C-alpha positions as CSV (number, residue, x, y, z in Angstrom):
1,M,-96.6,210.7,10.0
2,P,-96.0,209.5,6.4
3,A,-94.1,211.8,4.1
4,S,-96.2,213.6,1.5
5,K,-95.8,212.4,-2.0
6,S,-96.2,214.3,-5.2
7,F,-96.8,212.7,-8.6
8,S,-97.5,214.0,-12.1
9,R,-97.9,212.2,-15.3
10,T,-98.5,213.2,-18.9
11,T,-101.6,212.0,-20.7
12,P,-101.0,208.6,-22.2
13,S,-100.3,208.5,-25.9
14,V,-101.3,205.6,-28.1
15,V,-99.7,204.6,-31.4
16,A,-100.0,201.5,-33.4
17,A,-96.7,199.6,-33.8
18,D,-96.3,199.3,-37.6
19,A,-92.6,198.6,-37.9
20,V,-89.9,196.3,-36.7
21,V,-86.5,197.6,-37.8
22,S,-83.3,195.6,-37.1
23,S,-79.6,196.1,-37.6
24,L,-76.4,194.5,-36.4
25,L,-73.8,196.8,-34.8
26,T,-70.2,195.5,-34.7
27,V,-67.8,197.1,-32.3
28,Q,-64.1,196.4,-32.0
29,T,-63.2,196.9,-28.4
30,S,-59.7,197.8,-27.2
31,G,-59.8,195.6,-24.1
32,M,-61.4,196.0,-20.7
33,G,-63.5,199.1,-20.3
34,F,-66.6,201.0,-21.4
35,T,-67.5,202.0,-25.0
36,D,-70.2,204.6,-25.4
37,L,-72.8,203.4,-27.9
38,T,-75.3,206.2,-27.5
39,A,-74.5,208.1,-30.7
40,E,-74.6,204.8,-32.7
41,V,-78.0,203.8,-31.2
42,A,-79.4,207.3,-31.8
43,Q,-78.2,207.1,-35.5
44,F,-80.0,203.8,-35.8
45,V,-83.2,205.3,-34.5
46,R,-82.9,208.2,-37.0
47,E,-82.2,205.8,-39.9
48,A,-85.2,203.6,-38.8
49,R,-87.3,206.8,-39.0
50,A,-88.6,205.8,-35.5
51,R,-91.3,208.0,-34.0
52,E,-92.7,206.2,-31.0
53,G,-91.8,202.8,-29.6
54,A,-88.7,201.1,-28.1
55,V,-85.3,200.1,-29.2
56,T,-83.8,196.9,-27.8
57,L,-80.1,196.1,-27.7
58,F,-78.9,192.6,-27.3
59,I,-75.2,191.6,-27.1
60,R,-74.3,188.2,-28.6
61,H,-71.6,187.4,-26.2
62,T,-71.1,186.0,-22.7
63,S,-68.0,187.9,-21.6
64,A,-69.2,191.5,-22.4
65,S,-72.3,193.3,-21.4
66,L,-74.5,196.4,-21.8
67,T,-75.4,199.0,-19.3
68,I,-76.9,202.5,-19.0
69,Q,-74.8,204.7,-16.8
70,E,-73.7,208.2,-16.1
71,N,-72.0,210.0,-19.0
72,A,-70.9,213.2,-17.2
73,D,-68.1,212.1,-14.8
74,P,-65.7,209.5,-16.2
75,T,-64.6,208.5,-12.7
76,V,-68.0,206.8,-12.4
77,L,-66.9,204.3,-15.0
78,V,-63.5,203.8,-13.3
79,D,-65.3,203.1,-10.0
80,L,-67.7,200.7,-11.7
81,T,-64.8,198.8,-13.2
82,T,-63.2,198.7,-9.7
83,A,-66.4,197.3,-8.2
84,L,-66.8,194.6,-10.9
85,N,-63.1,193.6,-10.4
86,R,-63.7,193.3,-6.6
87,L,-66.8,191.1,-7.2
88,A,-65.1,188.8,-9.7
89,P,-61.3,189.0,-9.4
90,E,-59.1,187.0,-11.7
91,N,-57.4,185.2,-8.7
92,A,-60.5,183.7,-7.2
93,G,-59.6,180.1,-8.0
94,W,-61.9,179.7,-11.0
95,R,-61.9,176.3,-12.6
96,H,-62.8,177.6,-16.1
97,D,-59.7,179.2,-17.5
98,T,-59.5,177.7,-21.0
99,E,-59.3,181.2,-22.6
100,G,-57.2,182.8,-19.9
101,P,-57.5,184.0,-16.3
102,D,-59.8,186.9,-17.3
103,D,-62.4,184.6,-19.0
104,M,-64.4,183.3,-16.0
105,P,-64.4,186.6,-14.2
106,A,-65.8,188.1,-17.5
107,H,-68.6,185.6,-17.5
108,V,-69.5,186.5,-13.8
109,K,-69.4,190.2,-14.6
110,T,-71.7,189.7,-17.6
111,M,-74.1,187.8,-15.3
112,L,-74.1,190.7,-12.8
113,T,-74.8,193.3,-15.5
114,A,-77.0,192.8,-18.6
115,T,-77.0,191.3,-22.0
116,S,-80.0,193.3,-23.3
117,L,-81.4,196.8,-22.8
118,H,-84.7,198.4,-23.6
119,V,-84.9,202.1,-24.2
120,P,-88.1,204.0,-25.0
121,V,-88.2,206.2,-28.1
122,L,-90.4,209.2,-27.8
123,Q,-91.0,211.7,-30.6
124,G,-88.1,210.2,-32.6
125,A,-85.5,210.3,-29.9
126,L,-84.0,208.0,-27.2
127,A,-85.8,208.8,-23.9
128,L,-82.5,208.7,-21.9
129,G,-82.1,211.0,-18.9
130,T,-79.8,214.0,-19.1
131,W,-76.7,212.2,-17.7
132,Q,-77.4,208.7,-19.2
133,A,-75.5,206.9,-21.9
134,I,-75.6,203.4,-23.3
135,Y,-72.4,201.5,-22.9
136,L,-70.9,198.2,-24.1
137,V,-68.8,196.9,-21.2
138,E,-65.8,194.8,-22.3
139,H,-64.8,192.4,-19.5
140,R,-61.9,190.8,-21.2
141,A,-58.3,192.2,-21.1
142,R,-57.6,191.9,-24.8
143,S,-59.6,193.5,-27.7
144,H,-62.6,191.7,-29.1
145,R,-65.0,192.1,-32.0
146,R,-68.5,192.4,-30.4
147,E,-71.9,192.1,-32.1
148,I,-75.0,193.9,-30.8
149,V,-78.4,193.4,-32.3
150,L,-80.4,196.6,-32.5
151,Q,-84.2,196.4,-32.9
152,F,-86.8,199.1,-33.0
153,V,-90.4,198.2,-32.6
154,G,-93.0,201.0,-32.9
155,S,-94.3,203.6,-35.3
156,V,-92.2,205.2,-38.0
157,N,-92.5,208.4,-40.0
């Protein structure tokens, strides 16, 4: 016998997209790891006077990425780093090593994650879940200056 399912959905809302607002976010990383961008993206949404729509983030690099992940327990980020390092270790015999032994693994980790994210904006706020945060993931061992294009499309106040 199939399990019973329960669904509920709010009434659809319709707004005309009357704005495209863009900004370039520059982040200086301190080496491999996660940098929480949630507050910066929320500030961008406020400054854009966003009401309803979506914000897109796009990182302009091939050895760093973006992700939405848990923000409550920092061991999640440690375990994610461990998993990525297992999937793309430095000592895997990579041919591309022009920028060092961590360069090719960084490219693979970026390919496995994301270079862009799309987050709905509802009633002027990011529609993230309770335990979600937006992160830049630096895959290189040394610090880097990373650029992220932020763009809101939707209605504004």
